[in-house]
DOLO-498284 format. One record per residue (C-alpha): residue in three letters; x, y, z. Coordinates in nm, 3 decimals. Layout:
BEGIN
[rec 'ALA',[X,Y,Z]]
...
//
This chain:
BEGIN
[rec 'MET',[9.141,9.529,8.355]]
[rec 'SER',[8.848,9.296,8.392]]
[rec 'TYR',[8.506,9.333,8.512]]
[rec 'GLY',[8.300,9.081,8.709]]
[rec 'GLY',[7.998,9.032,8.891]]
[rec 'ILE',[7.804,8.833,9.137]]
[rec 'TYR',[7.406,8.859,9.152]]
[rec 'ARG',[7.177,8.693,9.358]]
[rec 'SER',[6.806,8.634,9.275]]
[rec 'THR',[6.623,8.479,9.585]]
[rec 'PHE',[6.847,8.170,9.633]]
[rec 'GLU',[7.014,8.136,9.297]]
[rec 'PHE',[7.364,8.318,9.240]]
[rec 'MET',[7.506,8.333,8.913]]
[rec 'TYR',[7.858,8.519,8.797]]
[rec 'ALA',[7.910,8.778,8.519]]
[rec 'LYS',[8.248,8.912,8.332]]
[rec 'ASN',[8.270,9.227,8.127]]
[rec 'GLY',[7.890,9.246,8.088]]
[rec 'LYS',[7.844,8.881,7.978]]
[rec 'GLU',[7.630,8.694,8.236]]
[rec 'PHE',[7.694,8.336,8.239]]
[rec 'GLU',[7.391,8.057,8.357]]
[rec 'ILE',[7.315,7.966,8.720]]
[rec 'ALA',[7.640,7.868,8.937]]
[rec 'PHE',[7.422,7.746,9.222]]
[rec 'ARG',[7.148,7.741,9.429]]
[rec 'LEU',[7.165,7.746,9.815]]
[rec 'ASP',[6.910,7.580,10.030]]
[rec 'THR',[6.675,7.783,10.208]]
[rec 'LYS',[6.810,7.712,10.557]]
[rec 'TYR',[7.075,7.940,10.526]]
[rec 'THR',[6.837,8.209,10.583]]
[rec 'SER',[6.859,8.182,10.947]]
[rec 'PRO',[7.167,8.328,11.119]]
[rec 'GLN',[7.244,7.974,11.262]]
[rec 'PHE',[7.370,7.869,10.909]]
[rec 'ALA',[7.443,8.232,10.733]]
[rec 'LEU',[7.708,8.205,10.506]]
[rec 'HIS',[7.952,8.469,10.490]]
[rec 'PRO',[8.137,8.557,10.142]]
[rec 'ALA',[8.481,8.568,10.123]]
[rec 'VAL',[8.725,8.708,9.812]]
[rec 'LEU',[9.084,8.554,9.782]]
[rec 'VAL',[9.321,8.671,9.538]]
[rec 'GLN',[9.692,8.578,9.491]]
[rec 'ASN',[9.943,8.777,9.286]]
[rec 'SER',[9.706,9.016,9.171]]
[rec 'SER',[9.497,9.283,9.321]]
[rec 'LEU',[9.095,9.337,9.359]]
[rec 'GLU',[8.894,9.680,9.393]]
[rec 'LEU',[8.507,9.580,9.507]]
[rec 'ASN',[8.229,9.815,9.413]]
[rec 'PHE',[7.891,9.771,9.631]]
[rec 'GLY',[7.708,10.018,9.470]]
[rec 'ASP',[7.880,10.344,9.576]]
[rec 'THR',[8.006,10.438,9.236]]
[rec 'ALA',[7.816,10.351,8.854]]
[rec 'PHE',[7.873,9.996,8.776]]
[rec 'ALA',[8.109,9.965,8.425]]
[rec 'PHE',[7.854,9.668,8.315]]
[rec 'PRO',[7.532,9.710,8.526]]
[rec 'PRO',[7.313,9.399,8.570]]
[rec 'LYS',[6.970,9.393,8.431]]
[rec 'GLU',[6.689,9.619,8.591]]
[rec 'PRO',[6.571,9.600,8.854]]
[rec 'PHE',[6.923,9.558,9.089]]
[rec 'ILE',[7.002,9.738,9.431]]
[rec 'GLY',[7.351,9.769,9.538]]
[rec 'ILE',[7.440,9.629,9.863]]
[rec 'SER',[7.534,9.989,9.989]]
[rec 'LYS',[7.196,10.121,9.850]]
[rec 'ALA',[6.971,9.831,10.025]]
[rec 'PRO',[6.777,9.905,10.340]]
[rec 'GLU',[6.938,9.919,10.639]]
[rec 'THR',[6.676,9.656,10.780]]
[rec 'LEU',[6.815,9.418,10.480]]
[rec 'THR',[7.200,9.462,10.592]]
[rec 'GLU',[7.445,9.424,10.868]]
[rec 'TRP',[7.800,9.532,10.883]]
[rec 'ARG',[8.013,9.342,11.140]]
[rec 'GLY',[8.350,9.443,10.962]]
[rec 'LEU',[8.681,9.610,11.122]]
[rec 'GLU',[8.669,9.980,11.115]]
[rec 'VAL',[8.856,10.077,10.825]]
[rec 'GLU',[9.123,10.389,10.907]]
[rec 'ASN',[9.073,10.626,10.555]]
[rec 'ASP',[9.316,10.892,10.648]]
[rec 'ARG',[9.588,10.791,10.358]]
[rec 'ARG',[9.860,11.041,10.568]]
[rec 'GLN',[10.172,10.858,10.703]]
[rec 'PRO',[10.282,10.867,11.068]]
[rec 'VAL',[10.635,11.055,11.071]]
[rec 'ALA',[10.852,10.763,11.127]]
[rec 'ALA',[10.713,10.543,10.839]]
[rec 'PRO',[11.002,10.433,10.625]]
[rec 'THR',[10.964,10.372,10.256]]
[rec 'CYS',[11.284,10.145,10.306]]
[rec 'ILE',[11.436,9.905,10.584]]
[rec 'VAL',[11.783,9.778,10.529]]
[rec 'LEU',[11.846,9.496,10.780]]
[rec 'GLU',[12.218,9.396,10.855]]
[rec 'PRO',[12.370,9.148,11.074]]
[rec 'THR',[12.656,9.338,11.266]]
[rec 'LYS',[12.697,9.707,11.380]]
[rec 'GLU',[12.989,9.753,11.183]]
[rec 'LEU',[12.806,9.652,10.836]]
[rec 'ILE',[12.470,9.868,10.979]]
[rec 'GLU',[12.744,10.187,10.983]]
[rec 'GLN',[12.914,10.089,10.709]]
[rec 'THR',[12.545,10.082,10.524]]
[rec 'HIS',[12.449,10.386,10.639]]
[rec 'GLU',[12.745,10.611,10.575]]
[rec 'ASN',[12.747,10.481,10.191]]
[rec 'LEU',[12.357,10.585,10.176]]
[rec 'ILE',[12.450,10.920,10.313]]
[rec 'LYS',[12.736,10.960,10.055]]
[rec 'PHE',[12.465,10.870,9.753]]
[rec 'SER',[12.184,11.054,9.910]]
[rec 'LYS',[12.394,11.398,9.877]]
[rec 'ASN',[12.326,11.432,9.541]]
[rec 'VAL',[11.939,11.436,9.554]]
[rec 'SER',[11.804,11.730,9.708]]
[rec 'GLU',[11.416,11.720,9.593]]
[rec 'PRO',[11.291,11.561,9.784]]
[rec 'LYS',[11.605,11.513,10.009]]
[rec 'ILE',[11.650,11.136,10.118]]
[rec 'ARG',[11.645,11.108,10.515]]
[rec 'CYS',[11.790,10.818,10.638]]
[rec 'VAL',[11.834,10.709,11.002]]
[rec 'SER',[12.093,10.414,11.137]]
[rec 'LEU',[11.971,10.190,11.457]]
[rec 'ALA',[12.300,10.069,11.507]]
[rec 'ALA',[12.357,9.975,11.880]]
[rec 'GLY',[12.508,10.181,12.137]]
[rec 'ALA',[12.339,10.482,11.971]]
[rec 'ASN',[12.137,10.720,12.204]]
[rec 'MET',[11.759,10.636,12.215]]
[rec 'ALA',[11.619,10.954,12.282]]
[rec 'GLN',[11.849,11.137,11.983]]
[rec 'LEU',[11.711,10.811,11.740]]
[rec 'LEU',[11.362,10.881,11.815]]
[rec 'HIS',[11.373,11.264,11.759]]
[rec 'GLU',[11.542,11.184,11.409]]
[rec 'LEU',[11.228,10.961,11.322]]
[rec 'ASP',[11.006,11.235,11.444]]
[rec 'ARG',[11.156,11.484,11.221]]
[rec 'GLY',[11.042,11.205,10.951]]
[rec 'VAL',[11.271,10.926,10.769]]
[rec 'ASP',[11.301,10.726,10.442]]
[rec 'ILE',[11.535,10.482,10.514]]
[rec 'VAL',[11.616,10.307,10.835]]
[rec 'THR',[11.918,10.066,10.854]]
[rec 'GLY',[11.971,9.853,11.157]]
[rec 'GLY',[11.983,9.479,11.298]]
[rec 'VAL',[11.624,9.277,11.283]]
[rec 'GLY',[11.577,9.251,11.657]]
[rec 'ARG',[11.614,9.650,11.752]]
[rec 'ILE',[11.395,9.707,11.427]]
[rec 'LEU',[11.209,9.454,11.553]]
[rec 'ASP',[11.143,9.578,11.881]]
[rec 'MET',[11.073,9.956,11.765]]
[rec 'ILE',[10.752,9.809,11.533]]
[rec 'GLU',[10.631,9.628,11.837]]
[rec 'THR',[10.640,9.949,12.066]]
[rec 'ARG',[10.488,10.130,11.792]]
[rec 'LYS',[10.794,10.359,11.758]]
[rec 'LEU',[10.841,10.257,11.414]]
[rec 'SER',[10.565,10.219,11.147]]
[rec 'THR',[10.570,9.979,10.833]]
[rec 'ASN',[10.240,10.124,10.670]]
[rec 'GLY',[10.423,10.325,10.399]]
[rec 'LEU',[10.700,10.046,10.350]]
[rec 'ASN',[10.768,9.964,10.008]]
[rec 'PHE',[11.127,9.813,10.007]]
[rec 'VAL',[11.294,9.546,10.265]]
[rec 'VAL',[11.665,9.479,10.215]]
[rec 'ILE',[11.809,9.216,10.368]]
[rec 'ASP',[12.198,9.196,10.350]]
[rec 'GLU',[12.424,8.899,10.419]]
[rec 'ALA',[12.096,8.690,10.430]]
[rec 'LEU',[12.304,8.367,10.526]]
[rec 'HIS',[12.533,8.551,10.834]]
[rec 'THR',[12.533,8.412,11.149]]
[rec 'LYS',[12.701,8.713,11.313]]
[rec 'GLN',[13.013,8.487,11.461]]
[rec 'GLN',[13.189,8.310,11.308]]
[rec 'ASP',[13.463,8.167,11.548]]
[rec 'ILE',[13.241,7.987,11.763]]
[rec 'LYS',[13.121,7.655,11.835]]
[rec 'ILE',[12.892,7.507,11.573]]
[rec 'SER',[12.622,7.458,11.849]]
[rec 'PHE',[12.637,7.778,11.962]]
[rec 'GLN',[12.623,7.921,11.559]]
[rec 'ASP',[12.294,7.696,11.511]]
[rec 'GLN',[12.127,7.846,11.832]]
[rec 'ILE',[12.205,8.199,11.711]]
[rec 'LEU',[12.103,8.148,11.366]]
[rec 'SER',[11.779,7.982,11.470]]
[rec 'ALA',[11.705,8.312,11.666]]
[rec 'TRP',[11.802,8.539,11.411]]
[rec 'LYS',[11.583,8.359,11.161]]
[rec 'GLN',[11.289,8.368,11.432]]
[rec 'GLN',[11.338,8.720,11.452]]
[rec 'LEU',[11.312,8.776,11.102]]
[rec 'GLU',[10.986,8.602,11.063]]
[rec 'ARG',[10.838,8.785,11.304]]
[rec 'PHE',[10.940,9.065,11.134]]
[rec 'LEU',[10.849,9.002,10.801]]
[rec 'ALA',[10.498,8.897,10.941]]
[rec 'LYS',[10.453,9.204,11.056]]
[rec 'VAL',[10.552,9.373,10.695]]
[rec 'PRO',[10.205,9.447,10.483]]
[rec 'THR',[10.264,9.274,10.162]]
[rec 'VAL',[10.095,9.620,9.984]]
[rec 'SER',[10.166,9.944,10.153]]
[rec 'THR',[9.880,10.218,10.212]]
[rec 'ASN',[9.992,10.388,9.846]]
[rec 'GLY',[9.912,10.067,9.661]]
[rec 'MET',[10.238,9.956,9.600]]
[rec 'ARG',[10.391,9.594,9.679]]
[rec 'LEU',[10.643,9.541,9.908]]
[rec 'GLN',[10.960,9.442,9.747]]
[rec 'VAL',[11.177,9.219,9.936]]
[rec 'ILE',[11.558,9.210,9.824]]
[rec 'ALA',[11.771,8.960,9.985]]
[rec 'CYS',[12.163,8.959,9.939]]
[rec 'SER',[12.398,8.678,9.973]]
[rec 'ALA',[12.743,8.586,9.903]]
[rec 'THR',[12.628,8.260,9.879]]
[rec 'LEU',[12.337,8.280,9.641]]
[rec 'HIS',[12.341,7.901,9.511]]
[rec 'ASN',[12.191,7.764,9.847]]
[rec 'MET',[11.870,7.600,9.901]]
[rec 'GLN',[11.786,7.827,10.220]]
[rec 'ILE',[11.806,8.115,9.967]]
[rec 'THR',[11.561,7.917,9.731]]
[rec 'GLN',[11.334,7.870,10.035]]
[rec 'PHE',[11.356,8.227,10.167]]
[rec 'ALA',[11.278,8.336,9.825]]
[rec 'ASP',[10.974,8.099,9.741]]
[rec 'ARG',[10.826,8.203,10.120]]
[rec 'TYR',[10.891,8.586,10.112]]
[rec 'MET',[10.875,8.691,9.755]]
[rec 'ASN',[10.627,8.683,9.445]]
[rec 'PHE',[10.838,8.575,9.105]]
[rec 'PRO',[11.165,8.646,9.266]]
[rec 'GLN',[11.466,8.775,8.983]]
[rec 'TRP',[11.804,8.620,9.078]]
[rec 'ILE',[12.069,8.846,8.992]]
[rec 'ASP',[12.407,8.634,9.004]]
[rec 'LEU',[12.756,8.822,9.001]]
[rec 'LYS',[12.910,8.518,9.037]]
[rec 'GLY',[12.772,8.240,8.922]]
[rec 'MET',[12.819,7.858,9.065]]
[rec 'ASP',[13.141,7.776,9.260]]
[rec 'SER',[13.373,7.640,8.970]]
[rec 'VAL',[13.755,7.649,8.899]]
[rec 'ALA',[13.933,7.796,8.606]]
[rec 'GLU',[14.098,7.544,8.388]]
[rec 'THR',[14.442,7.730,8.493]]
[rec 'VAL',[14.395,7.706,8.832]]
[rec 'HIS',[14.589,7.404,8.984]]
[rec 'HIS',[14.522,7.255,9.342]]
[rec 'VAL',[14.840,7.127,9.546]]
[rec 'VAL',[14.791,7.030,9.882]]
[rec 'CYS',[15.075,6.986,10.134]]
[rec 'MET',[15.065,6.765,10.437]]
[rec 'VAL',[15.225,6.889,10.791]]
[rec 'ASP',[15.334,6.649,10.969]]
[rec 'ALA',[15.474,6.769,11.301]]
[rec 'ILE',[15.538,6.409,11.418]]
[rec 'ASN',[15.786,6.299,11.175]]
[rec 'ASP',[15.898,6.617,11.036]]
[rec 'LYS',[16.100,6.746,11.345]]
[rec 'GLN',[16.299,7.048,11.166]]
[rec 'TRP',[16.037,7.252,11.358]]
[rec 'ILE',[16.284,7.194,11.682]]
[rec 'ARG',[16.565,7.318,11.520]]
[rec 'ILE',[16.388,7.628,11.379]]
[rec 'MET',[16.240,7.749,11.724]]
[rec 'HIS',[16.554,7.750,11.867]]
[rec 'SER',[16.760,7.932,11.602]]
[rec 'PRO',[16.773,8.325,11.567]]
[rec 'ASN',[16.526,8.503,11.361]]
[rec 'HIS',[16.289,8.193,11.324]]
[rec 'LEU',[15.962,8.221,11.199]]
[rec 'GLN',[15.708,8.342,11.442]]
[rec 'HIS',[15.410,8.220,11.562]]
[rec 'ASP',[15.076,8.357,11.726]]
[rec 'LEU',[15.224,8.294,12.077]]
[rec 'VAL',[14.916,8.043,12.140]]
[rec 'HIS',[15.135,7.793,12.316]]
[rec 'GLU',[15.344,8.029,12.492]]
[rec 'ARG',[15.307,7.936,12.866]]
[rec 'ASP',[15.207,7.554,12.785]]
[rec 'ASN',[15.461,7.320,12.885]]
[rec 'ILE',[15.615,7.240,12.519]]
[rec 'ARG',[15.769,6.844,12.537]]
[rec 'LEU',[16.005,6.788,12.279]]
[rec 'ASN',[16.003,6.474,12.121]]
[rec 'THR',[15.672,6.355,12.209]]
[rec 'THR',[15.305,6.349,12.085]]
[rec 'ASP',[15.203,6.543,12.316]]
[rec 'ARG',[14.864,6.798,12.208]]
[rec 'ASN',[15.016,7.127,12.255]]
[rec 'THR',[15.366,7.019,12.117]]
[rec 'ILE',[15.250,6.876,11.798]]
[rec 'SER',[14.991,7.202,11.752]]
[rec 'LEU',[15.308,7.412,11.795]]
[rec 'GLY',[15.515,7.238,11.543]]
[rec 'THR',[15.225,7.234,11.295]]
[rec 'LYS',[15.203,7.645,11.346]]
[rec 'ILE',[15.575,7.674,11.245]]
[rec 'LEU',[15.586,7.392,10.990]]
[rec 'LYS',[15.317,7.574,10.795]]
[rec 'GLY',[15.526,7.895,10.772]]
[rec 'VAL',[15.805,7.691,10.668]]
[rec 'TYR',[15.636,7.503,10.401]]
[rec 'VAL',[15.485,7.805,10.252]]
[rec 'LEU',[15.829,7.990,10.185]]
[rec 'LYS',[15.967,7.645,10.009]]
[rec 'ALA',[15.640,7.630,9.815]]
[rec 'ILE',[15.684,7.985,9.705]]
[rec 'GLU',[16.039,7.912,9.596]]
[rec 'ALA',[15.965,7.560,9.431]]
[rec 'LEU',[15.695,7.708,9.228]]
[rec 'LYS',[15.887,8.055,9.164]]
[rec 'MET',[15.589,8.261,9.238]]
[rec 'GLU',[15.633,8.634,9.185]]
[rec 'GLN',[15.323,8.754,9.319]]
[rec 'CYS',[15.107,8.525,9.555]]
[rec 'ILE',[14.808,8.582,9.809]]
[rec 'VAL',[14.846,8.389,10.152]]
[rec 'PHE',[14.552,8.389,10.368]]
[rec 'CYS',[14.594,8.313,10.763]]
[rec 'ARG',[14.337,8.208,11.000]]
[rec 'THR',[14.463,8.530,11.240]]
[rec 'LYS',[14.532,8.910,11.194]]
[rec 'GLN',[14.834,8.809,11.412]]
[rec 'GLN',[14.947,8.503,11.201]]
[rec 'CYS',[14.919,8.746,10.903]]
[rec 'ASP',[15.165,8.990,11.029]]
[rec 'ASP',[15.410,8.705,11.145]]
[rec 'MET',[15.388,8.580,10.782]]
[rec 'GLU',[15.433,8.921,10.643]]
[rec 'THR',[15.712,8.968,10.873]]
//
């Protein structure tokens, strides 16, 4: 720990560090004695902490006599215009230590259930967890928060609303966990709508982080934890640079790469030239499709859009079976777009 001082003698200013005084740093013009040109000192720090002593306690390295600490100066020579500081260190009841942000109701409930399960082994003190999932009774949630809370799990929108309406305090917050940091909430909608949802989510997240103090009332610096399946992403890097101090990267996956033993094979599906799907469609016990085109006017031997789409769906199943037989697969994993297609393929 280092101790520093700023000494003023009339219009001359000098600095000191750990008792060593340096030469005069600068001199001020006499015009700065008037209220019109008065200078207001400021202390700026980055990635560090600072404690100011205005003379209420003994100085570790007092300056040469005679000197007067600011707090001991006559009232006629001082004028305090700072904001009132609340000295009461007691936290509001609804002041969690950790807030976990999840993008969907399912993940909120799943994370909350796991927190409850893990906290059963901690009894002194007991960890109190509250879920703010959508659809929950607000009166009951407020009752649980009033009883005290350590970990709150919810969506950024609801948590932000509760902070802005003063139902939830961030004064004692030490941890913020952002799960699925690049999640867009909905994956099967048009890209334009995805962009709108992602933009709104980012705006809410930025508003939330702007309301979270970087240092809590217990003196601990806020720790932000962002989890993402796509860690090697420019957006994650930019987020870390903006909201974290000296971020540590924990990579459980590594850069996207393919093992040398893995070979890629692409089978082109051409329902226009490969007409076998027509025969298969009318044969008994044929491969089922997802019935998307059940009510469409299918015109065989044409390039109608719905007709070719139906043929492609049927041929995909045929080609998968042929690939399994040709490569003599004993085990394989088949990914389909929908659950219905997975059930049809399994059948």
